[in-house]
N, C-alpha and C positions, 0 to 999 in steps of 0.2 A: 504494500500500500504506500502511496506517495503522500507526503504531507507538504502543503504549501503554507509558508509563513505569510501572514498578513498583519499589517499594523494599522490600528484605527486611531484617528485623532478627532477630537470634538471641534467642529467649526460651526458656530451658530447652533442651530437646532439639529444638525446632522452629525453622524459619525462618518468621516471620510476615510475610506480604507484603501491602502496601497498594498498590492500583492507582489511579493518577491518571486523571482524565478520564471516569470512569463516571458515569452519572446519579446525582444526589445522593440520591435515595430508595432506591437499590439497594445491595445488598451490594458492598463494595469491598475486602474483606479475605479472604485465604485463608492456608493454611499448608502446610508439608511437612516431613518428617523430614530430607530431604536437599535440597541446592540444586536438583538435577534435579527432584525431586518438587514442590518449591515452584514452580519455573518452569512445570512441566506443569499444576499446579493453577491458576496464575495465567492461563495460556492458556485453560483450561477455563472459568474464571469469566468472563473477557471474552466468550467465546463464548455462555455462558448468559445473561448480563445483557444483552448487545446483540442476542441472538437471531440470531447469525450462525454460519455453518458454521466449524468448527475447522479452517481450511485455512491452512497456513503461507504460502501465496501471497497470502492475503487480508489478513493482519495479522500483526504481530509484537508480542511483549512484551519490552521492554528491561528486564531485571531487574538492579538494581544494589544493592549492600549499603549499608545505612544507615551502617555503620561498616566502612570498607575493611580496617582492621586485624583485626577479628573474622573477616572473610571469609578473610584470609590464614592466620590460625591454624587455622580450620576446614578449609581446603584442605590445609594441611600435615598435620594429623592424619589426614585421610582418605587422603592419599597413603601415609602410613606404614602405616596399617591395611591398605590394599589391597595393599601390598607385603610383608605378613607380618611387619613389625617389631613387637617387643613394647614398645619404648621410643619414645614419640612424638617426642622431640627428639634430634638427634645431640648427643653430649657426649663429653668425654674423662674418663669416669668411671673412677676407680681403686678397685678393691675395698679395703675397709678391712682393715687388718692390725692385729689387737688387740695383737700383740707390739710393733709399731712405735709404737703409741699408749700403751704402758705399761700395758696392761690385761691382767691375768693371769686364768686360769680357775681 
C-alpha cells in the first residue's frame, strides 16, 4: 500500500492541502471547509492525478496540519459547536455587576 503525505494549512474558512509526491506538472493542491472534507478531497485528487481507483486498500493519504496548534484550536471549536455550546472556550466567567463596579444607572 502506498501512503501519500499531505499537509493542511488553515487559510480563512478553508483547510488548504498540499500533497507531496504527485507528478510535478499536475495539480497538487486541494481544499475543504472541514478537516474531513479536506482529507476526502485530498484522496480524490490523488486518485484523479494518478488515474487510480479511490480504494482505501490501494493507498492512503496521511494528512497532517502544517501548524499543530491551529489544528488543536480548530478541533476544540468544532467539539464545542457539535456539543451545542455557545461559548467556544471553558472559562470561569463572572457576570459583571454594575453596582459592585461603582457604576450607577
